[in-house]
C-alpha positions as CSV (number, residue, x, y, z in Angstrom):
1,X,93.5,124.4,111.8
2,X,90.5,124.8,109.3
3,X,89.3,121.3,109.4
4,X,87.2,119.8,112.3
5,X,88.2,116.3,112.1
6,X,90.9,115.2,114.5
7,X,93.3,112.5,113.8
8,X,95.5,110.4,116.2
9,X,98.7,108.6,114.7
10,X,100.3,105.9,116.9
11,X,103.8,104.8,116.0
12,X,106.2,107.1,114.3
13,X,108.1,104.8,111.9
14,X,108.3,105.7,108.3
15,X,104.6,104.9,107.5
16,X,103.3,106.7,110.6
17,X,105.3,109.8,110.1
18,X,104.2,109.8,106.5
19,X,100.6,109.6,107.5
20,X,100.7,112.1,110.3
21,X,102.4,114.8,108.2
22,X,100.4,114.6,105.2
23,X,97.2,114.9,107.3
24,X,98.7,118.0,109.1
25,X,99.6,119.5,105.8
26,X,96.1,119.0,104.7
27,X,95.0,121.3,107.6
28,X,93.8,118.4,110.0
29,X,94.5,118.5,113.8
30,X,97.0,115.7,114.4
31,X,98.2,114.0,117.7
32,X,101.2,111.7,117.0
33,X,102.2,109.3,119.7
34,X,105.1,106.9,120.1
35,X,106.7,105.1,122.9
36,X,110.4,106.2,121.9
37,X,111.4,109.6,123.4
38,X,114.2,110.1,120.7
39,X,111.3,109.7,118.0
40,X,109.0,112.0,119.6
41,X,111.5,114.6,120.1
42,X,112.7,114.6,116.3
43,X,109.0,114.8,115.5
44,X,108.0,117.7,117.9
45,X,107.6,120.3,115.3
46,X,105.8,118.4,112.5
47,X,102.2,118.0,113.8
48,X,99.9,119.7,116.2
49,X,100.8,117.7,119.2
50,X,103.3,114.8,119.7
51,X,103.6,112.9,123.0
52,X,105.4,109.8,124.3
53,X,103.1,107.1,125.7
54,X,102.8,103.4,126.2
55,X,99.4,102.7,124.2
56,X,99.6,99.2,125.5
57,X,98.4,100.8,128.8
58,X,94.8,101.5,129.0
59,X,95.3,104.5,131.6
60,X,97.7,106.1,129.2
61,X,95.1,106.0,126.3
62,X,92.4,107.4,128.5
63,X,94.8,110.3,129.7
64,X,95.1,111.2,126.3
65,X,91.5,111.5,125.5
66,X,91.9,109.2,122.6
67,X,88.1,108.4,122.3
68,X,87.5,112.1,121.3
69,X,89.5,111.8,118.0
70,X,87.4,111.1,114.9
71,X,90.1,108.7,113.4
72,X,93.0,106.7,115.2
73,X,95.8,105.2,113.1
74,X,97.7,102.4,114.7
75,X,100.9,102.5,112.8
76,X,103.2,100.3,114.9
77,X,105.2,98.3,112.7
78,X,107.7,95.9,114.1
79,X,105.8,95.0,117.4
80,X,102.8,92.9,116.5
81,X,101.8,92.4,120.0
82,X,101.8,96.1,120.8
83,X,100.1,96.8,117.5
84,X,97.3,94.4,118.3
85,X,96.9,95.2,122.0
86,X,96.6,99.0,121.3
87,X,94.0,98.2,118.6
88,X,91.8,96.3,121.2
89,X,92.1,98.9,123.7
90,X,91.0,101.4,121.4
91,X,88.1,99.6,120.4
92,X,87.2,98.8,124.1
93,X,87.6,102.6,124.7
94,X,85.0,103.4,122.1
95,X,87.3,105.0,119.5
96,X,85.0,106.0,116.5
97,X,87.3,104.9,113.5
98,X,90.3,102.7,114.0
99,X,92.9,102.2,110.9
100,X,95.4,99.5,111.7
101,X,98.7,98.7,110.0
102,X,99.0,94.9,109.2
103,X,102.5,93.0,108.8
104,X,100.7,90.4,106.9
105,X,97.3,88.8,105.9
106,X,97.1,86.7,109.1
107,X,97.8,89.8,111.3
108,X,95.2,91.7,109.3
109,X,92.4,89.0,110.0
110,X,93.4,89.2,113.6
111,X,93.1,93.0,113.7
112,X,89.7,92.8,111.9
113,X,88.3,90.4,114.3
114,X,89.2,92.6,117.3
115,X,87.5,95.7,115.9
116,X,89.7,97.5,113.4
117,X,87.4,99.4,111.0
118,X,90.1,99.4,108.3
119,X,93.1,97.4,107.8
120,X,96.1,98.8,105.7
121,X,99.1,97.1,104.3
122,X,101.5,99.8,103.2
123,X,103.3,97.8,100.5
124,X,100.0,96.8,98.9
125,X,98.6,100.2,99.3
126,X,101.8,101.5,97.6
127,X,100.8,99.3,94.6
128,X,97.3,100.9,94.6
129,X,99.0,104.5,94.3
130,X,101.2,103.2,91.5
131,X,98.2,101.7,89.7
132,X,96.2,105.0,90.2
133,X,99.2,106.8,88.7
134,X,99.3,104.4,85.6
135,X,95.8,104.7,84.8
136,X,95.7,108.7,85.1
137,X,98.8,110.7,84.1
138,X,97.5,113.7,86.2
139,X,97.7,111.7,89.4
140,X,100.7,112.2,91.4
141,X,99.6,110.8,94.8
142,X,96.8,108.7,96.0
143,X,95.9,107.8,99.7
144,X,92.8,105.9,100.6
145,X,91.8,107.2,104.3
146,X,88.5,104.7,104.3
147,X,86.7,102.6,101.9
148,X,84.8,105.9,100.7
149,X,87.2,108.7,101.6
150,X,90.5,109.6,99.7
151,X,93.0,112.1,99.3
152,X,94.5,112.8,95.8
153,X,97.2,115.1,94.5
154,X,96.5,115.7,90.9
155,X,97.9,118.1,88.2
156,X,94.9,120.4,87.4
157,X,93.0,119.0,84.2
158,X,93.0,121.3,81.1
159,X,89.3,121.8,81.2
160,X,89.3,123.4,84.8
161,X,92.3,125.9,83.9
162,X,91.0,129.4,83.9
163,X,88.1,128.6,86.3
164,X,87.8,129.6,89.7
165,X,87.2,127.1,92.3
166,X,83.6,128.5,92.7
167,X,83.1,128.1,89.0
168,X,84.6,124.6,88.9
169,X,82.1,123.6,91.5
170,X,83.9,120.2,92.2
171,X,82.4,120.1,95.8
172,X,78.9,119.9,94.2
173,X,79.6,118.0,91.2
174,X,81.9,115.2,92.6
175,X,81.8,115.6,96.3
176,X,85.4,116.6,96.3
177,X,87.1,119.7,98.2
178,X,90.2,121.3,97.1
179,X,92.1,121.9,100.4
180,X,95.2,123.3,98.9
181,X,96.9,124.3,95.6
182,X,100.4,123.9,94.8
183,X,101.7,126.3,92.5
184,X,105.5,126.4,91.8
185,X,107.1,126.6,95.2
186,X,103.8,128.3,96.7
187,X,101.2,126.3,98.5
188,X,97.8,128.1,98.9
189,X,96.1,126.9,102.0
190,X,93.1,127.2,102.0
191,X,92.3,128.6,98.6
192,X,89.5,131.0,98.3
193,X,86.5,130.2,96.3
194,X,87.6,133.0,93.8
195,X,91.1,131.3,93.4
196,X,91.6,131.0,89.7
197,X,93.1,127.3,88.6
198,X,96.2,127.9,86.4
199,X,98.3,125.6,84.0
200,X,100.4,123.4,86.0
201,X,98.6,123.8,89.3
202,X,98.6,120.8,91.4
203,X,95.2,120.4,93.3
204,X,95.1,118.6,96.8
205,X,91.8,117.0,97.1
206,X,89.8,115.3,99.8
207,X,86.5,113.6,98.9
208,X,84.4,110.6,98.3
209,X,86.4,107.9,96.6
210,X,83.8,107.7,93.6
211,X,84.0,111.6,93.1
212,X,87.9,111.3,93.2
213,X,87.9,108.7,90.6
214,X,85.7,111.0,88.2
215,X,88.2,113.8,88.8
216,X,91.0,111.7,87.8
217,X,89.4,110.8,84.6
218,X,88.9,114.5,83.6
219,X,91.3,115.9,80.9
């Protein structure tokens, strides 16, 4: 894996599997955790590591070395009690950044009070992605990882076509890193600085939200 930041995703429902696979494809090390053995078996080849564990048990979390991860996503959906208790234990264990999935506003307030750093509402966030798609026709996918960090999948703006990544200099101009390029059926991971941007390329970028917004506005 080329990126140093490590993620753990707890709960392998639709939302959890989507987040885990997206992060893994972007080059991050991902530990996926679920209490259901069948889900764990099905997901065994999709990310760096997959384990079966009861995350409402403090000793299980300690055994996983959970506090060593940079970001832990609590994606447990149906069981609000397990979701809330897991979040509380992660906070007590000193996890650096906790992203928790909430069922509703009340649940979100509870998660915030017990120390979750970011609350996500998948249905509402889907609306956010749709909004970004409507505002910029270049944007194919948009995921907000934290208030100041986002992932975007964007069709290469015409103004960048013909330039190498080094010449485009998006890291310096916008604090945005191009972590992969989709070119037809080919996915270039990681793209080298001298890789030329071609018409129809899809750039997968990670960066500061304000820089991502500037990239979206390019033509």
